[in-house]
GUROLO-677490 format. One line per 5 residues: for each residue x, y, z of C-alpha. Coordinates in steps of 0.5 Angstrom, whole numbers. Layout:
N
X:Y:Z; ...
//
This chain:
245
327:373:607; 322:374:613; 325:377:619; 321:373:625; 320:374:633
319:368:637; 315:370:644; 314:364:649; 315:364:656; 318:358:656
325:358:654; 325:350:652; 319:352:647; 324:358:644; 330:354:644
325:348:639; 323:354:635; 330:358:634; 332:351:631; 327:351:626
328:358:624; 336:356:623; 333:350:618; 329:354:614; 332:358:608
327:364:608; 327:365:615; 331:370:619; 331:371:627; 330:378:629
330:376:636; 327:372:642; 323:374:648; 320:371:654; 316:377:656
310:379:651; 310:387:653; 318:386:651; 316:383:644; 311:389:643
318:394:644; 322:390:639; 317:390:634; 316:397:634; 323:398:634
326:393:629; 323:391:623; 319:384:624; 315:380:619; 313:375:623
311:373:630; 311:366:633; 307:368:639; 305:363:645; 298:364:647
298:361:655; 303:367:658; 303:371:664; 302:379:663; 299:379:656
296:373:653; 297:372:646; 290:373:644; 291:380:647; 297:381:644
295:380:637; 291:386:636; 296:391:638; 301:388:632; 295:388:627
298:392:621; 306:391:623; 307:384:622; 304:377:620; 302:372:627
303:364:627; 300:362:634; 304:356:638; 300:353:644; 298:347:647
292:348:648; 287:347:642; 281:350:646; 284:357:644; 283:355:636
276:358:634; 278:365:638; 285:365:634; 281:364:628; 277:370:629
283:374:630; 286:373:624; 292:369:626; 296:367:619; 296:360:623
295:356:629; 301:350:631; 300:346:637; 305:344:641; 309:339:640
310:342:633; 313:338:628; 318:341:624; 315:339:617; 308:343:620
312:349:622; 315:350:615; 308:349:612; 306:355:616; 312:359:615
311:359:607; 304:362:608; 308:369:611; 312:368:604; 306:368:600
303:374:604; 309:378:602; 310:375:594; 306:379:589; 299:377:586
300:375:579; 293:372:575; 293:366:572; 293:366:564; 287:361:564
282:360:568; 282:353:572; 276:348:570; 271:348:575; 270:341:578
264:337:578; 259:340:584; 255:334:585; 255:326:585; 250:321:584
248:316:589; 244:309:588; 238:309:591; 234:303:595; 231:300:588
235:297:582; 237:302:577; 235:308:581; 240:314:582; 239:320:586
243:327:584; 246:330:590; 249:338:590; 255:339:594; 252:345:597
246:342:599; 250:336:604; 250:338:611; 254:333:614; 255:325:613
253:319:618; 256:312:617; 253:306:620; 256:300:618; 255:299:610
251:305:609; 251:312:610; 246:317:611; 247:324:608; 244:329:611
242:336:607; 238:342:609; 232:339:607; 232:332:607; 236:325:609
238:321:603; 241:314:605; 245:309:601; 249:303:601; 256:305:601
261:306:607; 263:312:609; 271:312:607; 269:311:600; 264:317:600
270:321:603; 274:320:597; 269:322:592; 267:329:596; 272:335:595
277:335:601; 277:343:600; 270:343:603; 269:336:607; 272:334:613
272:327:617; 271:329:624; 270:323:627; 270:315:625; 263:316:623
262:323:621; 264:328:615; 262:335:615; 261:341:610; 266:346:612
261:351:609; 255:349:613; 259:350:620; 256:355:625; 261:354:631
264:349:635; 262:348:642; 267:343:646; 267:337:642; 261:339:639
260:341:631; 254:346:630; 251:348:623; 248:354:621; 241:351:620
241:351:628; 238:343:629; 243:339:627; 250:337:631; 256:332:629
261:330:635; 268:332:634; 274:326:635; 280:326:638; 283:323:633
281:328:628; 281:334:632; 288:337:630; 287:336:622; 280:339:623
283:345:626; 288:346:621; 283:346:615; 279:351:619; 285:355:619
286:354:611; 279:357:611; 280:363:615; 286:365:611; 281:366:605
276:370:608; 272:372:615; 266:368:614; 269:362:613; 266:359:620
//
């Protein structure tokens, strides 16, 4: 059982999360507060495994509170502001929930805390490694080009063909972006715009709605439709290590 604390300066937001906690079998509510300073006291005086922490609050922001909780409990941010996602990832929050929060998304985030408490067991057999490349058709009949996933920076779709940008060159093939997306591993590549797929491994930073890559040359736009899924994908990588940005 995971003991959790809800911290938000809006009582309505607390009430929603309280209902979610009550519906989740492996969670128990240790308390709620609208005051981030009171939250620090509660964590220090009673067992708390997980804090659902709002970011935009008076007195102290959630980004200021999290470092004070490090080593004491896990933190899941809850906020209406997507622009805080990158600094939240850098602080190694367990997850980042954008309001309004769906119950299914709440449970998925809470399960990360449950997994963090579970003992680590080694698999009996190693999993088979997936293919790390694809073949794409060239501009001449019968010509096929091997493209390694590690080389792909991003993909741009234009009508019925796509441009695959690697760190060395641009490869054009007659294929629509949706079909190519289905052939790329979802753990490594993300659709971020109706016309763009990016390699999560190649991302250096996010500047507003512009994705910057490690080569320092190329950029890709982040579309509003894909914004929430993009931040959730980033969060999965940050949980795995600090170098996933």
